[in-house]
GULUMMAR-154367 format. One record per residue (C-alpha): x, z, y; residue number from 1; residue in one letter. Coordinates in Angstrom, 2 decimals. Layout:
REM residues N
     east       up    north  num  residuo
        X        Z        Y  NUM        A
...
***
This chain:
REM residues 373
     east       up    north  num  residuo
    67.15    27.73   -12.35    1        M
    63.91    28.64   -10.49    2        L
    65.65    31.28    -8.38    3        P
    68.28    28.70    -7.48    4        Q
    65.55    26.19    -6.42    5        M
    63.75    28.87    -4.49    6        A
    66.91    29.73    -2.64    7        S
    67.60    26.05    -2.04    8        L
    64.21    25.45    -0.36    9        F
    64.02    28.78     1.34   10        G
    61.76    30.72    -1.05   11        G
    58.72    30.30    -3.31   12        G
    56.23    29.97    -0.44   13        D
    58.08    26.95     0.89   14        N
    57.92    25.28    -2.52   15        I
    54.14    25.74    -2.70   16        V
    53.79    24.45     0.86   17        S
    55.88    21.40     0.02   18        L
    53.82    20.64    -3.06   19        I
    50.58    20.81    -1.05   20        F
    52.06    18.53     1.59   21        Q
    53.07    15.99    -1.04   22        L
    49.61    16.13    -2.68   23        V
    47.74    15.68     0.61   24        F
    50.11    12.92     1.66   25        T
    49.43    11.15    -1.64   26        G
    45.66    11.56    -1.23   27        I
    45.87    10.25     2.34   28        F
    47.83     7.19     1.21   29        V
    45.37     6.52    -1.65   30        V
    42.34     6.75     0.63   31        F
    44.02     4.71     3.33   32        M
    44.46     1.77     0.97   33        F
    41.64     2.36    -1.56   34        Y
    39.14     4.51     0.39   35        G
    36.68     1.67     0.92   36        Q
    36.76     0.79    -2.77   37        R
    36.16     4.44    -3.74   38        V
    33.25     4.58    -1.29   39        Q
    31.76     1.42    -2.80   40        M
    32.05     2.87    -6.31   41        M
    30.21     6.01    -5.21   42        V
    27.46     3.96    -3.53   43        M
    27.13     1.65    -6.53   44        L
    26.79     4.64    -8.83   45        R
    23.99     6.04    -6.65   46        E
    22.17     2.68    -6.58   47        V
    22.61     2.36   -10.34   48        E
    20.99     5.77   -10.87   49        T
    17.94     4.76    -8.81   50        H
    17.86     1.38   -10.52   51        L
    17.49     3.06   -13.91   52        R
    14.63     5.11   -12.51   53        R
    12.97     1.96   -11.15   54        L
    13.33     0.23   -14.51   55        K
    11.63     3.16   -16.20   56        F
     8.74     3.03   -13.70   57        M
     8.48    -0.76   -14.08   58        R
     8.37    -0.56   -17.88   59        D
     5.90     2.33   -17.80   60        D
     3.69     0.38   -15.40   61        G
     3.55    -2.62   -17.68   62        Q
     2.84    -0.32   -20.62   63        K
    -0.09     1.26   -18.75   64        V
    -1.43    -2.21   -17.89   65        A
    -1.23    -3.37   -21.51   66        V
    -2.90    -0.22   -22.85   67        E
    -5.68    -0.37   -20.24   68        T
    -6.43    -4.04   -20.96   69        I
    -6.50    -3.36   -24.70   70        K
    -8.81    -0.38   -24.24   71        Q
   -11.21    -1.94   -21.72   72        V
   -11.03    -5.68   -22.32   73        G
   -10.81    -5.74   -26.13   74        K
    -8.60    -8.88   -26.28   75        P
    -8.28   -10.76   -29.55   76        V
    -4.47   -10.78   -29.51   77        G
    -1.67    -8.83   -27.88   78        D
    -1.76    -9.45   -24.09   79        P
     1.84    -8.30   -23.54   80        S
     3.36   -11.77   -23.29   81        D
     0.69   -12.96   -20.88   82        R
     1.15    -9.85   -18.73   83        I
     4.91   -10.47   -18.63   84        N
     4.24   -14.00   -17.39   85        E
     1.73   -12.61   -14.87   86        F
     4.41   -10.33   -13.39   87        M
     6.24   -13.42   -12.06   88        E
     3.18   -14.87   -10.34   89        Y
     3.84   -15.94    -6.73   90        I
     1.75   -17.03    -3.74   91        A
     3.48   -19.29    -1.21   92        I
     2.35   -18.75     2.37   93        T
     1.38   -21.78     4.50   94        P
     3.83   -23.54     6.79   95        Q
     3.87   -21.90    10.25   96        T
     5.78   -24.62    12.15   97        M
     2.44   -25.68    13.65   98        D
     0.43   -22.43    14.02   99        P
    -2.85   -24.21    14.75  100        N
    -5.34   -23.22    12.03  101        G
    -2.81   -21.04    10.19  102        I
    -5.37   -18.24     9.66  103        V
    -7.75   -20.48     7.73  104        W
    -4.88   -21.96     5.69  105        K
    -3.70   -18.47     4.80  106        L
    -7.24   -17.39     3.92  107        E
    -7.58   -20.38     1.60  108        H
    -4.31   -19.55    -0.16  109        V
    -5.38   -15.91    -0.54  110        L
    -8.79   -16.93    -1.89  111        D
    -7.19   -19.26    -4.44  112        V
    -4.78   -16.46    -5.40  113        R
    -7.64   -13.97    -5.86  114        D
    -9.65   -16.46    -7.94  115        D
    -6.60   -17.20   -10.09  116        R
    -5.97   -13.48   -10.57  117        F
    -9.59   -12.94   -11.57  118        R
    -9.50   -15.82   -14.07  119        D
    -6.27   -14.54   -15.62  120        E
    -7.70   -11.04   -15.99  121        V
   -10.87   -12.44   -17.58  122        K
    -8.80   -14.29   -20.14  123        L
    -6.79   -11.16   -20.93  124        M
    -9.82    -8.82   -20.97  125        A
   -12.87   -10.82   -22.09  126        P
   -15.07    -7.74   -22.68  127        E
   -14.56    -6.16   -19.25  128        A
   -17.47    -6.04   -16.77  129        D
   -17.17    -6.90   -13.07  130        E
   -16.12    -3.42   -11.93  131        A
   -13.59    -3.12   -14.75  132        Q
   -12.17    -6.56   -13.92  133        L
   -11.58    -5.42   -10.33  134        N
    -9.87    -2.25   -11.55  135        N
    -7.69    -4.19   -14.00  136        L
    -6.74    -6.63   -11.26  137        E
    -5.64    -3.71    -9.06  138        N
    -3.72    -2.20   -11.98  139        T
    -1.83    -5.45   -12.56  140        L
    -1.05    -5.82    -8.86  141        E
     0.47    -2.32    -8.80  142        A
     2.53    -3.21   -11.88  143        A
     3.62    -6.44   -10.16  144        M
     4.71    -4.48    -7.08  145        A
     6.90    -2.20    -9.24  146        L
     8.33    -5.23   -11.02  147        H
     9.22    -6.91    -7.72  148        M
    10.80    -3.76    -6.26  149        I
    12.96    -3.41    -9.38  150        Y
    14.04    -7.05    -9.23  151        K
    15.00    -6.89    -5.55  152        V
    17.05    -3.70    -5.96  153        I
    18.72    -5.13    -9.07  154        R
    19.56    -8.29    -7.14  155        H
    21.38    -6.43    -4.36  156        F
    23.05    -4.08    -6.84  157        Y
    24.49    -6.95    -8.87  158        L
    25.35    -8.91    -5.71  159        L
    27.22    -5.93    -4.30  160        G
    28.98    -5.34    -7.60  161        K
    29.94    -9.00    -7.82  162        K
    31.23    -9.42    -4.28  163        T
    32.42    -5.83    -3.71  164        L
    31.02    -6.18    -0.19  165        S
    30.66    -2.77     1.42  166        L
    27.97    -4.03     3.81  167        Y
    25.74    -5.41     1.06  168        V
    25.97    -2.18    -0.91  169        I
    25.59     0.00     2.16  170        M
    22.37    -1.72     3.28  171        Q
    20.56    -1.18     0.00  172        I
    21.93     2.34    -0.40  173        Q
    20.65     3.37     3.06  174        M
    17.07     2.19     2.47  175        V
    16.84     3.42    -1.13  176        L
    15.02     6.70    -0.27  177        P
    12.22     4.77     1.44  178        L
    12.06     2.21    -1.37  179        I
    11.88     4.94    -4.00  180        M
     9.07     6.62    -2.07  181        Q
     7.15     3.35    -2.10  182        Q
     7.82     2.83    -5.81  183        A
     6.61     6.35    -6.63  184        E
     3.40     5.60    -4.71  185        A
     2.74     2.46    -6.76  186        Y
     3.48     4.36    -9.96  187        A
     0.78     6.88    -9.01  188        Q
    -1.57     4.04    -8.07  189        A
    -1.33     2.62   -11.57  190        L
    -2.92     5.70   -13.08  191        R
    -5.67     5.81   -10.46  192        A
    -6.56     2.12   -10.86  193        F
    -6.48     2.22   -14.67  194        S
    -8.88     5.20   -14.68  195        E
   -11.11     3.94   -11.85  196        G
   -10.53     6.99    -9.63  197        Q
   -11.17     6.92    -5.86  198        P
    -7.94     6.65    -3.86  199        I
    -6.96     7.74    -0.36  200        G
    -7.47     4.23     1.01  201        D
   -11.16     4.63     0.11  202        G
   -11.78     7.05     3.01  203        A
   -13.58     4.36     5.03  204        G
   -15.81     3.15     2.17  205        P
   -16.61     6.79     1.29  206        L
   -17.87     7.42     4.84  207        V
   -19.97     4.24     4.68  208        A
   -21.32     5.15     1.22  209        A
   -22.43     8.57     2.47  210        K
   -24.21     7.00     5.46  211        L
   -25.85     4.39     3.21  212        M
   -27.07     6.94     0.66  213        Q
   -30.81     6.57     0.08  214        G
   -31.06     3.19     1.83  215        Y
   -31.26    -0.23     0.20  216        E
   -28.00    -2.17     0.21  217        A
   -27.88    -5.95     0.20  218        K
   -25.13    -8.53     0.03  219        D
   -23.90    -9.51     3.48  220        V
   -20.74   -11.47     2.57  221        A
   -18.48   -12.05    -0.42  222        K
   -17.97    -8.67    -2.13  223        D
   -19.56    -6.88     0.86  224        M
   -22.82    -4.91     1.00  225        V
   -24.74    -3.61     4.00  226        S
   -27.63    -1.21     4.57  227        A
   -29.85    -0.74     7.63  228        E
   -29.61     2.95     8.55  229        V
   -31.32     4.75    11.48  230        P
   -28.81     6.99    13.27  231        I
   -29.56     8.96    16.46  232        E
   -32.36     6.57    17.46  233        G
   -30.18     3.49    16.89  234        R
   -30.20     0.94    14.07  235        T
   -26.86     0.96    12.29  236        A
   -25.81    -1.82     9.94  237        Y
   -23.46     0.09     7.66  238        V
   -21.23    -2.00     5.42  239        M
   -18.48    -1.57     2.86  240        K
   -16.90    -3.44    -0.02  241        A
   -19.00    -3.69    -3.17  242        K
   -18.11    -0.89    -5.60  243        G
   -17.40     0.94    -7.77  244        P
   -14.69    -1.51    -8.88  245        G
   -11.43    -1.80    -6.97  246        G
   -12.35    -4.13    -4.13  247        N
   -11.74    -4.54    -0.39  248        V
   -14.19    -7.39     0.21  249        G
   -14.33    -9.58     3.30  250        K
   -15.35    -7.30     6.19  251        P
   -14.57   -10.03     8.72  252        G
   -17.27   -12.25     7.25  253        D
   -19.67    -9.30     6.95  254        G
   -19.34    -8.30    10.61  255        I
   -19.55   -11.92    11.76  256        R
   -22.71   -12.55     9.71  257        N
   -24.50    -9.48    11.10  258        V
   -23.55   -10.42    14.68  259        I
   -24.82   -13.95    14.06  260        K
   -28.05   -12.66    12.49  261        E
   -28.71   -10.43    15.52  262        K
   -27.77   -13.25    17.92  263        K
   -24.95   -11.19    19.40  264        G
   -27.19    -8.24    20.31  265        K
   -24.83    -5.59    18.97  266        I
   -23.99    -2.67    21.26  267        A
   -20.77    -1.72    19.50  268        T
   -18.79    -2.09    16.28  269        V
   -17.25     1.02    14.74  270        I
   -14.59     0.61    12.05  271        M
   -13.33     3.43     9.82  272        I
   -10.11     3.01     7.88  273        D
    -7.13     4.90     6.48  274        A
    -3.90     4.73     8.49  275        A
    -0.34     5.76     7.76  276        L
     0.55     9.11     9.28  277        K
     3.85    10.09    10.84  278        L
     6.02    12.77     9.29  279        E
     4.82    16.14    10.54  280        G
     1.16    15.08    10.70  281        E
    -1.26    16.45     8.13  282        K
    -3.18    14.28     5.63  283        P
    -6.81    13.95     6.65  284        G
    -6.23    14.19    10.40  285        E
    -8.64    12.01    12.40  286        I
    -7.88     9.84    15.41  287        A
   -10.09     7.60    17.56  288        E
    -9.24     4.44    19.44  289        G
   -10.21     0.84    20.03  290        V
    -9.48    -2.36    18.11  291        G
    -9.87    -3.60    14.56  292        A
    -8.88    -0.81    12.19  293        A
    -7.88    -2.91     9.19  294        I
    -4.65    -3.76     7.40  295        G
    -3.69    -6.67     5.19  296        G
    -2.24   -10.07     6.09  297        P
    -4.31   -10.34     9.27  298        G
    -7.01   -12.84     8.26  299        V
    -9.91   -10.38     8.35  300        E
    -8.64    -8.78    11.57  301        Q
    -8.56   -12.22    13.22  302        F
   -12.11   -12.98    12.11  303        K
   -13.43    -9.66    13.42  304        I
   -11.72   -10.07    16.79  305        E
   -12.98   -13.65    17.04  306        D
   -16.56   -12.63    16.15  307        A
   -16.84   -10.02    18.93  308        I
   -15.11   -12.09    21.61  309        L
   -17.99   -14.39    22.61  310        K
   -20.45   -11.54    23.29  311        D
   -17.77    -9.07    24.51  312        K
   -18.84    -6.48    21.94  313        I
   -16.86    -3.22    22.18  314        P
   -14.75    -2.53    19.09  315        L
   -14.08     1.13    18.29  316        N
   -11.87     2.56    15.57  317        A
   -11.73     5.87    13.71  318        I
    -8.79     6.40    11.37  319        I
    -8.02     8.99     8.69  320        V
    -4.28     9.67     8.53  321        K
    -2.33     9.74     5.26  322        Q
     0.99     8.56     3.90  323        D
     1.54     5.65     1.52  324        L
     1.48     7.89    -1.53  325        G
    -1.87     9.38    -0.48  326        D
    -3.33     5.92     0.23  327        A
    -2.83     4.54    -3.30  328        V
    -3.03     7.72    -5.40  329        S
    -6.16     9.70    -6.38  330        P
    -7.93    10.92    -3.26  331        M
    -6.69    14.28    -1.98  332        R
    -9.09    17.06    -1.06  333        K
    -7.93    16.93     2.58  334        E
    -8.97    13.27     2.82  335        I
   -12.28    13.88     1.06  336        F
   -13.02    16.78     3.41  337        D
   -12.44    14.50     6.40  338        A
   -15.59    12.47     5.62  339        V
   -18.09    14.82     7.32  340        D
   -15.96    15.23    10.50  341        P
   -15.66    11.43    10.68  342        V
   -19.45    11.11    10.50  343        I
   -19.75    13.64    13.33  344        E
   -17.28    11.57    15.37  345        R
   -19.38     8.45    14.69  346        I
   -22.57    10.16    15.87  347        K
   -20.85    11.44    19.01  348        R
   -19.47     7.98    19.73  349        L
   -22.91     6.44    19.28  350        I
   -24.54     8.94    21.65  351        L
   -21.85     8.48    24.31  352        E
   -21.39     4.70    24.14  353        R
   -24.83     3.27    23.24  354        T
   -28.48     3.61    24.22  355        K
   -31.57     4.43    22.18  356        T
   -32.81     1.33    20.34  357        G
   -29.41    -0.40    20.25  358        D
   -28.05    -2.19    17.21  359        N
   -24.62    -1.13    16.01  360        I
   -22.29    -2.03    13.15  361        I
   -20.41     0.61    11.15  362        I
   -17.80    -0.79     8.74  363        A
   -15.98     1.35     6.18  364        G
   -12.71    -0.49     5.52  365        I
   -10.56     0.02     2.43  366        G
   -10.44    -0.11    -1.34  367        N
   -13.76     1.06    -2.73  368        T
   -12.57     1.85    -6.27  369        I
   -14.65     4.65    -7.78  370        G
   -17.09     4.57    -4.83  371        I
   -20.52     3.04    -5.43  372        G
   -23.21     2.02    -2.96  373        Q
***
């Protein structure tokens, strides 16, 4: 029979060729009509894999928060239920239809949010001291960030699965690598905050703390301390957030209060902060520039820029480069080693841009967890 078929189709090679043609034609027809659906299934499977990883990080983050509160705060009961409720806490930004006064409205909302956070943490951890309360607050915020990332990815995953919309699934699948990188950074931050370790974002406060060493520090604004330090024949008012608890303070108020106290007689303001690096740049690289080197929602930046405007005070910036993972994870050696070069840059800037006897302000911006005065 086979020889007869072979002779009918012109030999065995022709039969094999015909079979391959039929198979490829079938595959082409399948992908022509169902290719998009197959592509969606592949994308959904990839998103589902990352979603499981996010769920694990979210659950582990909440577990770390519960264990840390139990260990540090000595609560009477189990804080798990209260922490689960805390994960859904929201802060609604002010209406921006009329932008007049929006900065002060936003600051008020943020202050109320911070006070509410602090009160909640006190209730959950009644035995914690001030520094521990700040660290616990940072730990819970990192856990909240992981919880929100998981919820958003789950939302788009289920929406894409429900609607079978290629564009919905494609959007979330394309940004997943960046989202996972951010989630991994917050997962690392949880450990650092729960143990009170200095993080990469503390580069600015670490520079300020080293300059302030041996000099008396006093409160200059809410959660901000300042010391009067002689540097190169000038008087430097060096400030940072109050440590060693996780805190960023209100540097805008601190700078404004010192300028007001000196009646505007400030030769320059120098701000030191961490900044996100570009791929290819090394952690701990230093860059100089002008402007307010500070992140966040913009309230403190506005206050700093407003405070220097009347007296036309020059505003200089020195940044220490790092990626998001470095900024919220335990401080890397490269970032720690950048402190002395930053101080040398500050001294050079002072010598080049000010005169002997001038008053200057040096502000170390960032989270001061694990860094004292």
